[in-house]
C-alpha positions in Angstrom: 20.3 4.1 -12.7 18.9 3.8 -15.9 19.7 7.2 -16.3 23.5 6.8 -15.3 23.6 4.0 -17.8 22.8 6.3 -21.0 24.9 9.3 -20.1 27.7 6.4 -20.4 25.8 5.5 -23.2 26.2 8.8 -24.9 30.0 9.5 -23.7 31.7 6.2 -23.8 33.3 7.3 -27.2 35.0 10.4 -24.7 36.4 8.4 -21.7 38.3 5.2 -21.2 36.7 1.7 -22.4 37.8 0.0 -19.4 36.0 2.3 -17.0 33.4 2.3 -19.1 33.0 -0.9 -18.2 33.9 -1.0 -15.3 31.0 1.9 -15.1 28.6 -0.1 -16.3 28.9 -3.1 -14.3 28.4 -1.3 -11.5 25.4 -0.1 -12.9 24.5 -3.7 -13.5 25.2 -4.3 -10.1 23.7 -1.8 -8.3 20.2 -3.0 -10.0 20.4 -6.0 -9.2 21.2 -6.0 -5.7 18.0 -3.1 -5.7 15.1 -5.0 -4.0 12.1 -6.1 -6.1 8.9 -3.9 -4.7 5.9 -5.7 -5.2 1.9 -3.9 -4.8 -0.1 -6.0 -2.5 -3.8 -5.5 -2.6 -5.5 -7.0 -0.1 -8.5 -7.7 1.9 -9.2 -8.4 5.5 -12.4 -10.5 6.5 -13.0 -10.5 10.0 -16.3 -11.6 11.9 -17.7 -10.3 15.0 -20.7 -11.6 17.0 -23.0 -10.8 19.5 -26.4 -12.7 21.3 -29.4 -11.4 20.2 -31.9 -11.9 23.4 -35.5 -12.3 22.0 -38.7 -12.4 24.9 -39.4 -15.9 25.1 -37.6 -17.1 22.8 -33.8 -18.5 22.9 -31.4 -16.1 22.8 -28.8 -16.8 19.1 -25.9 -15.1 18.0 -25.6 -12.9 15.2 -22.7 -13.0 13.3 -21.7 -9.9 11.1 -18.5 -9.4 8.7 -16.2 -6.9 8.1 -13.7 -5.9 5.9 -11.1 -3.4 5.0 -9.0 -3.7 1.3 -5.5 -2.1 1.4 -2.9 -1.4 -1.3 0.8 -1.8 0.3 4.2 -1.6 -1.7 6.1 -4.4 0.1 9.2 -6.6 -0.8 9.9 -10.3 -1.1 11.3 -12.5 1.4 11.9 -16.3 0.8 11.8 -17.0 4.6 9.7 -15.8 7.8 12.0 -13.0 9.9 13.0 -12.6 13.5 9.7 -10.4 14.9 11.2 -6.3 15.5 9.5 -6.0 18.5 11.5 -8.1 20.6 9.0 -11.1 20.8 10.2 -14.4 20.6 10.0 -15.9 17.3 9.3 -15.4 13.7 6.7 -12.2 12.3 3.3 -14.6 11.4 3.2 -14.6 7.0 -0.7 -13.3 8.1 1.4 -10.4 9.6 4.3 -10.0 7.3 2.7 -7.0 4.4 2.3 -5.2 7.6 6.1 -5.1 7.9 6.4 -4.3 4.0 7.4 -8.1 3.5 5.1 -10.6 1.3 6.7 -14.6 1.3 7.5 -15.7 -2.2 5.1 -18.7 -2.3 2.2 -16.1 -2.7 4.1 -13.9 -5.7 4.6 -17.5 -7.2 1.2 -18.1 -6.9 0.1 -15.1 -8.6 2.9 -15.8 -11.7 0.9 -18.5 -12.2 -2.7 -18.0 -11.4 -3.1 -14.5 -11.7 -6.0 -14.3 -11.6 -7.9 -16.6 -9.1 -7.2 -15.4 -5.8 -5.3 -16.4 -2.7 -6.9 -16.8 1.1 -5.9 -18.0 4.2 -6.6 -18.1 7.4 -4.3 -17.0 10.5 -4.2 -20.0 12.9 -2.5 -20.4 16.0 -0.4 -22.6 17.6 -1.8 -22.3 21.2 -5.4 -21.7 19.8 -7.4 -25.5 20.6 -9.5 -24.7 17.8 -6.6 -23.7 15.0 -8.2 -20.4 13.7 -9.4 -17.1 14.7 -12.2 -15.2 13.3 -10.6 -13.8 10.5 -9.7 -14.3 7.5 -6.9 -12.6 4.2 -7.9 -12.3 0.7 -4.8 -11.8 -1.4 -6.0 -9.8 -4.2 -3.3 -9.7 -6.5 0.3 -9.0 -5.8 2.0 -6.9 -9.1 5.2 -5.4 -9.5 5.7 -2.2 -8.6 7.1 0.2 -11.1 8.2 3.7 -9.7 6.5 6.4 -11.8 7.5 10.5 -10.1 5.5 12.9 -11.1 6.7 16.2 -13.6 7.7 18.7 -11.2 6.2 22.4 -11.7 8.5 24.2 -13.3 
């Protein structure tokens, strides 16, 4: 879109003023309508346990943690959208990045406190204790800038 605006500026003396204004307004509307994308870096921490049986000793549980860090390009949403797979209800906030979205509250957190990670626990309404065995650490959310590679001639 910037390239179009540059072309208009270069040749505006050869075009009628009304047309130049309409083209610039159309470019401005298009730029505002374009989705704002962000680069999200997050880590999912999962826990798993297994029972260790020691002869002549009581059994005990050994808990291990594992993590996976991802960087995704996402768009901001104000509310949880309906689940796309026909499931009743909304997509959970913790699942939004896997659908290419992130809540505005997460972006606002990093706008106000960019150096503090956001830690969230996944909670299920139908679980007796409320939370499952994993959490998400949102490391950063920064505006995404499209960078095109130079073509080889």
